[in-house]
ROTIVO-272074 format. One line per 2 residues: for each residue y, z, x of N, C-alpha, C, O. Coordinates in nm, 2 decimals. Example, Ala and Ser with C-alpha at 12.3 -4.5 7.8 and 13.67 -1.06 7.14 Angstrom:
<rs>
-0.57,0.78,1.32,-0.45,0.78,1.23,-0.33,0.78,1.32,-0.33,0.85,1.42  -0.22,0.71,1.28,-0.11,0.71,1.37,0.00,0.79,1.29,0.11,0.80,1.34
</rs>
This chain:
<rs>
0.40,0.25,0.88,0.31,0.16,0.81,0.17,0.21,0.82,0.13,0.27,0.93  0.09,0.19,0.72,-0.06,0.23,0.72,-0.12,0.13,0.81,-0.10,0.00,0.80
-0.21,0.17,0.91,-0.28,0.09,0.99,-0.41,0.04,0.92,-0.46,0.11,0.83  -0.45,-0.08,0.95,-0.57,-0.14,0.88,-0.67,-0.17,0.99,-0.64,-0.23,1.10
-0.80,-0.14,0.97,-0.91,-0.17,1.06,-1.01,-0.25,0.99,-1.06,-0.20,0.88  -1.06,-0.36,1.04,-1.16,-0.44,0.98,-1.29,-0.43,1.07,-1.29,-0.46,1.19
-1.39,-0.37,1.01,-1.52,-0.35,1.08,-1.62,-0.46,1.03,-1.64,-0.47,0.91  -1.68,-0.53,1.12,-1.78,-0.63,1.08,-1.89,-0.64,1.19,-1.87,-0.60,1.30
-2.00,-0.69,1.15,-2.11,-0.71,1.24,-2.07,-0.83,1.34,-2.14,-0.84,1.44  -1.98,-0.91,1.30,-1.94,-1.03,1.38,-1.80,-1.01,1.43,-1.70,-0.99,1.36
-1.78,-1.02,1.57,-1.65,-1.02,1.63,-1.56,-1.13,1.57,-1.44,-1.11,1.55  -1.62,-1.25,1.56,-1.54,-1.36,1.51,-1.49,-1.34,1.37,-1.38,-1.37,1.34
-1.58,-1.29,1.29,-1.54,-1.26,1.15,-1.43,-1.16,1.14,-1.33,-1.18,1.07  -1.44,-1.05,1.21,-1.34,-0.94,1.21,-1.21,-1.00,1.26,-1.10,-0.97,1.20
-1.21,-1.07,1.37,-1.09,-1.13,1.43,-1.02,-1.23,1.33,-0.90,-1.23,1.32  -1.11,-1.31,1.26,-1.05,-1.40,1.17,-0.99,-1.34,1.05,-0.88,-1.38,1.01
-1.04,-1.23,1.00,-0.98,-1.16,0.89,-0.85,-1.10,0.93,-0.75,-1.10,0.86  -0.85,-1.04,1.05,-0.72,-0.98,1.11,-0.62,-1.09,1.12,-0.50,-1.07,1.08
-0.66,-1.21,1.17,-0.56,-1.32,1.18,-0.51,-1.36,1.05,-0.39,-1.38,1.04  -0.59,-1.37,0.95,-0.54,-1.40,0.81,-0.45,-1.30,0.76,-0.35,-1.33,0.70
-0.48,-1.17,0.77,-0.40,-1.06,0.72,-0.26,-1.06,0.79,-0.16,-1.04,0.73  -0.26,-1.09,0.92,-0.14,-1.10,1.00,-0.05,-1.22,0.96,0.07,-1.22,0.97
-0.11,-1.32,0.90,-0.03,-1.44,0.85,0.05,-1.39,0.73,0.16,-1.44,0.71  0.00,-1.30,0.65,0.06,-1.25,0.53,0.16,-1.14,0.57,0.27,-1.13,0.51
0.12,-1.05,0.66,0.20,-0.93,0.70,0.20,-0.91,0.85,0.13,-0.83,0.90  0.28,-1.00,0.92,0.27,-1.00,1.06,0.31,-0.87,1.13,0.28,-0.84,1.25
0.39,-0.78,1.06,0.43,-0.66,1.13,0.34,-0.54,1.10,0.36,-0.44,1.16  0.24,-0.56,1.02,0.14,-0.46,0.99,0.05,-0.44,1.11,-0.01,-0.53,1.16
0.02,-0.31,1.14,-0.08,-0.28,1.25,-0.22,-0.30,1.20,-0.27,-0.22,1.12  -0.28,-0.41,1.24,-0.42,-0.44,1.20,-0.51,-0.47,1.32,-0.46,-0.53,1.42
-0.63,-0.41,1.32,-0.72,-0.42,1.44,-0.86,-0.46,1.39,-0.90,-0.42,1.28  -0.92,-0.54,1.47,-1.06,-0.58,1.45,-1.16,-0.50,1.53,-1.13,-0.46,1.65
-1.27,-0.46,1.47,-1.38,-0.39,1.54,-1.51,-0.46,1.50,-1.58,-0.42,1.40  -1.54,-0.57,1.56,-1.65,-0.65,1.53,-1.75,-0.67,1.64,-1.70,-0.69,1.76
-1.87,-0.68,1.61,-1.98,-0.71,1.71,-2.00,-0.60,1.81,-1.94,-0.49,1.81  -2.09,-0.63,1.90,-2.12,-0.53,2.01,-2.06,-0.57,2.14,-2.01,-0.69,2.15
-2.05,-0.48,2.23,-1.99,-0.51,2.36,-2.04,-0.63,2.44,-1.97,-0.69,2.51  -2.17,-0.66,2.42,-2.23,-0.77,2.49,-2.21,-0.91,2.42,-2.26,-1.01,2.46
-2.13,-0.90,2.31,-2.10,-1.02,2.23,-2.20,-1.05,2.12,-2.18,-1.15,2.05  -2.30,-0.97,2.11,-2.40,-1.00,2.00,-2.35,-0.93,1.87,-2.25,-0.86,1.87
-2.43,-0.96,1.76,-2.40,-0.91,1.63,-2.43,-0.76,1.62,-2.53,-0.72,1.68  -2.36,-0.69,1.55,-2.38,-0.54,1.53,-2.25,-0.47,1.51,-2.15,-0.53,1.51
-2.26,-0.34,1.50,-2.14,-0.26,1.49,-2.14,-0.16,1.61,-2.24,-0.10,1.64  -2.02,-0.14,1.66,-2.01,-0.06,1.78,-1.92,0.07,1.75,-1.81,0.05,1.71
-1.98,0.18,1.77,-1.90,0.31,1.76,-1.77,0.30,1.84,-1.67,0.34,1.79  -1.78,0.26,1.97,-1.67,0.26,2.05,-1.56,0.16,2.00,-1.44,0.19,2.01
-1.60,0.04,1.96,-1.50,-0.05,1.91,-1.43,0.00,1.78,-1.31,-0.02,1.77  -1.51,0.06,1.70,-1.44,0.12,1.58,-1.35,0.23,1.61,-1.23,0.24,1.57
-1.39,0.32,1.70,-1.30,0.43,1.75,-1.18,0.38,1.81,-1.07,0.42,1.78  -1.19,0.28,1.90,-1.07,0.22,1.97,-0.98,0.15,1.87,-0.86,0.16,1.89
-1.04,0.08,1.78,-0.95,0.01,1.68,-0.87,0.11,1.59,-0.75,0.09,1.57  -0.94,0.22,1.55,-0.87,0.32,1.47,-0.76,0.38,1.55,-0.64,0.39,1.51
-0.79,0.42,1.68,-0.69,0.48,1.76,-0.57,0.38,1.79,-0.46,0.43,1.80  -0.60,0.25,1.79,-0.49,0.16,1.83,-0.39,0.14,1.71,-0.28,0.10,1.74
-0.43,0.17,1.59,-0.34,0.15,1.47,-0.30,0.28,1.41,-0.22,0.27,1.31  -0.35,0.39,1.45,-0.32,0.52,1.39,-0.18,0.56,1.41,-0.13,0.56,1.53
-0.11,0.59,1.31,0.02,0.64,1.31,0.04,0.75,1.21,-0.05,0.80,1.15  0.17,0.78,1.18,0.20,0.89,1.09,0.16,0.85,0.94,0.15,0.94,0.86
0.14,0.73,0.91,0.10,0.69,0.78,-0.04,0.68,0.75,-0.08,0.65,0.63  -0.13,0.69,0.85,-0.27,0.69,0.83,-0.33,0.55,0.86,-0.27,0.46,0.90
-0.46,0.54,0.83,-0.54,0.42,0.86,-0.64,0.40,0.74,-0.70,0.49,0.69  -0.65,0.27,0.70,-0.75,0.23,0.60,-0.85,0.14,0.68,-0.81,0.05,0.75
-0.98,0.17,0.66,-1.09,0.10,0.72,-1.17,0.02,0.62,-1.21,0.08,0.52  -1.18,-0.11,0.64,-1.26,-0.19,0.56,-1.38,-0.24,0.64,-1.37,-0.27,0.75
-1.50,-0.24,0.57,-1.63,-0.27,0.64,-1.70,-0.38,0.57,-1.68,-0.40,0.44  -1.78,-0.46,0.64,-1.85,-0.57,0.57,-1.97,-0.52,0.50,-1.99,-0.55,0.38
-2.06,-0.45,0.56,-2.18,-0.40,0.50,-2.27,-0.32,0.59,-2.25,-0.31,0.71  -2.37,-0.25,0.53,-2.47,-0.18,0.60,-2.43,-0.09,0.71,-2.36,0.01,0.68
-2.47,-0.12,0.83,-2.44,-0.03,0.94,-2.30,-0.02,0.98,-2.25,0.07,1.05  -2.22,-0.12,0.93,-2.07,-0.11,0.95,-2.02,0.02,0.88,-1.93,0.08,0.93
-2.07,0.04,0.76,-2.04,0.16,0.68,-2.09,0.29,0.75,-2.01,0.38,0.77  -2.21,0.29,0.79,-2.27,0.40,0.85,-2.21,0.44,0.99,-2.18,0.55,1.02
-2.18,0.34,1.07,-2.12,0.36,1.20,-1.97,0.41,1.18,-1.93,0.50,1.25  -1.90,0.36,1.08,-1.77,0.40,1.06,-1.77,0.55,1.01,-1.69,0.63,1.05
-1.87,0.59,0.93,-1.88,0.73,0.89,-1.90,0.82,1.01,-1.84,0.93,1.01  -1.98,0.78,1.10,-2.00,0.86,1.22,-1.88,0.87,1.30,-1.85,0.98,1.35
-1.80,0.77,1.32,-1.67,0.78,1.39,-1.58,0.87,1.32,-1.52,0.96,1.38  -1.57,0.86,1.19,-1.47,0.95,1.11,-1.52,1.10,1.12,-1.43,1.19,1.12
-1.65,1.12,1.13,-1.69,1.26,1.15,-1.64,1.32,1.28,-1.62,1.44,1.29  -1.63,1.24,1.38,-1.59,1.28,1.51,-1.44,1.29,1.53,-1.39,1.35,1.63
-1.36,1.22,1.45,-1.22,1.22,1.46,-1.16,1.34,1.39,-1.22,1.39,1.29  -1.05,1.40,1.44,-0.99,1.51,1.38,-0.88,1.48,1.28,-0.81,1.56,1.22
-0.86,1.35,1.25,-0.76,1.30,1.15,-0.81,1.32,1.01,-0.93,1.31,0.98  -0.71,1.36,0.92,-0.75,1.37,0.78,-0.68,1.26,0.70,-0.68,1.26,0.58
-0.62,1.16,0.77,-0.55,1.05,0.71,-0.61,0.92,0.74,-0.54,0.82,0.76  -0.74,0.91,0.74,-0.82,0.79,0.75,-0.91,0.78,0.63,-0.98,0.87,0.60
-0.90,0.66,0.57,-0.98,0.64,0.45,-1.06,0.51,0.47,-1.02,0.41,0.52  -1.19,0.52,0.42,-1.27,0.40,0.41,-1.26,0.35,0.27,-1.24,0.42,0.17
-1.26,0.22,0.25,-1.25,0.16,0.12,-1.36,0.06,0.09,-1.40,-0.02,0.18  -1.41,0.07,-0.03,-1.52,-0.02,-0.08,-1.45,-0.13,-0.15,-1.41,-0.12,-0.27
-1.44,-0.25,-0.09,-1.38,-0.36,-0.15,-1.42,-0.49,-0.08,-1.48,-0.48,0.03  -1.39,-0.61,-0.13,-1.42,-0.73,-0.06,-1.34,-0.73,0.07,-1.21,-0.71,0.06
-1.40,-0.75,0.18,-1.33,-0.72,0.31,-1.21,-0.82,0.33,-1.11,-0.78,0.38  -1.23,-0.95,0.30,-1.12,-1.04,0.33,-1.00,-1.02,0.23,-0.89,-1.00,0.28
-1.03,-1.02,0.10,-0.93,-1.01,0.00,-0.86,-0.87,0.02,-0.74,-0.85,0.00  -0.95,-0.77,0.04,-0.90,-0.63,0.06,-0.81,-0.61,0.18,-0.70,-0.55,0.17
-0.84,-0.68,0.29,-0.76,-0.67,0.41,-0.63,-0.73,0.39,-0.52,-0.68,0.43  -0.62,-0.85,0.32,-0.50,-0.91,0.30,-0.41,-0.83,0.20,-0.29,-0.81,0.23
-0.47,-0.78,0.10,-0.39,-0.70,0.00,-0.34,-0.57,0.07,-0.23,-0.53,0.05  -0.43,-0.51,0.15,-0.39,-0.38,0.22,-0.28,-0.41,0.32,-0.18,-0.33,0.32
-0.28,-0.52,0.39,-0.18,-0.55,0.49,-0.05,-0.58,0.42,0.06,-0.53,0.47  -0.05,-0.65,0.31,0.07,-0.68,0.24,0.13,-0.55,0.19,0.25,-0.53,0.19
0.05,-0.46,0.13,0.10,-0.33,0.08,0.15,-0.24,0.19,0.26,-0.18,0.17  0.08,-0.24,0.30,0.13,-0.16,0.41,0.26,-0.21,0.46,0.35,-0.13,0.49
0.27,-0.34,0.47,0.40,-0.40,0.52,0.51,-0.37,0.43,0.63,-0.37,0.47  0.48,-0.35,0.30,0.58,-0.32,0.20,0.62,-0.17,0.20,0.70,-0.13,0.12
0.56,-0.09,0.29,0.60,0.05,0.30,0.52,0.14,0.20,0.57,0.25,0.19  0.41,0.10,0.14,0.34,0.18,0.05,0.27,0.29,0.13,0.24,0.28,0.25
0.23,0.40,0.06,0.16,0.51,0.12,0.01,0.47,0.14,-0.03,0.37,0.09  -0.06,0.56,0.21,-0.20,0.54,0.23,-0.28,0.53,0.10,-0.36,0.44,0.08
-0.25,0.62,0.00,-0.32,0.61,-0.13,-0.29,0.48,-0.20,-0.37,0.42,-0.27  -0.16,0.44,-0.19,-0.12,0.31,-0.26,-0.19,0.19,-0.20,-0.23,0.10,-0.27
-0.19,0.19,-0.06,-0.26,0.08,0.01,-0.41,0.08,-0.03,-0.46,-0.03,-0.05  -0.47,0.19,-0.03,-0.61,0.20,-0.07,-0.63,0.14,-0.21,-0.72,0.06,-0.23
-0.54,0.18,-0.31,-0.56,0.12,-0.44,-0.54,-0.03,-0.44,-0.61,-0.10,-0.52  -0.45,-0.08,-0.36,-0.43,-0.23,-0.35,-0.55,-0.29,-0.30,-0.59,-0.40,-0.35
-0.61,-0.24,-0.20,-0.74,-0.29,-0.14,-0.85,-0.29,-0.25,-0.92,-0.39,-0.26  -0.86,-0.18,-0.32,-0.96,-0.17,-0.42,-0.94,-0.27,-0.53,-1.03,-0.32,-0.59
-0.81,-0.30,-0.56,-0.78,-0.39,-0.66,-0.83,-0.53,-0.63,-0.85,-0.62,-0.72  -0.86,-0.56,-0.50,-0.92,-0.69,-0.47,-1.05,-0.71,-0.53,-1.10,-0.83,-0.54
-1.12,-0.61,-0.58,-1.25,-0.63,-0.65,-1.23,-0.71,-0.78,-1.32,-0.78,-0.82  -1.11,-0.70,-0.83,-1.08,-0.76,-0.96,-1.02,-0.90,-0.95,-0.99,-0.97,-1.05
-0.99,-0.94,-0.82,-0.92,-1.07,-0.80,-1.01,-1.18,-0.84,-1.13,-1.19,-0.80  -0.96,-1.27,-0.93,-1.03,-1.38,-0.97,-0.98,-1.50,-0.90,-0.86,-1.52,-0.87
-1.07,-1.60,-0.87,-1.03,-1.72,-0.80,-1.00,-1.83,-0.90,-0.94,-1.93,-0.86  -1.06,-1.82,-1.02,-1.04,-1.92,-1.12,-0.98,-1.86,-1.25,-0.96,-1.93,-1.34
</rs>
């Protein structure tokens, strides 16, 4: 299965999104990388790196970020990793994580899971 990483400035937000995604797809490898080591808001290179390593398998990893430095810090991590099967996705982080986890749990490829997450941009609530 494709691993999913949720990067947020808030540890609580990242963990909550992971919890929601696991309700939909409990067997999917999903990890949170939120906040700084001291518990404050921000993005941590080490937390992102560890989260990616914890879910990385033969099917790759999809990384979803909330905004700003979450994107920049993730880019720095990916520059230092030797994997070519990690993708960042620009999508709503909650809806995208749930869609990606469901797709991954269904056995879809990294590119297919990426497209499902991107499709969350078009999800209408009404």
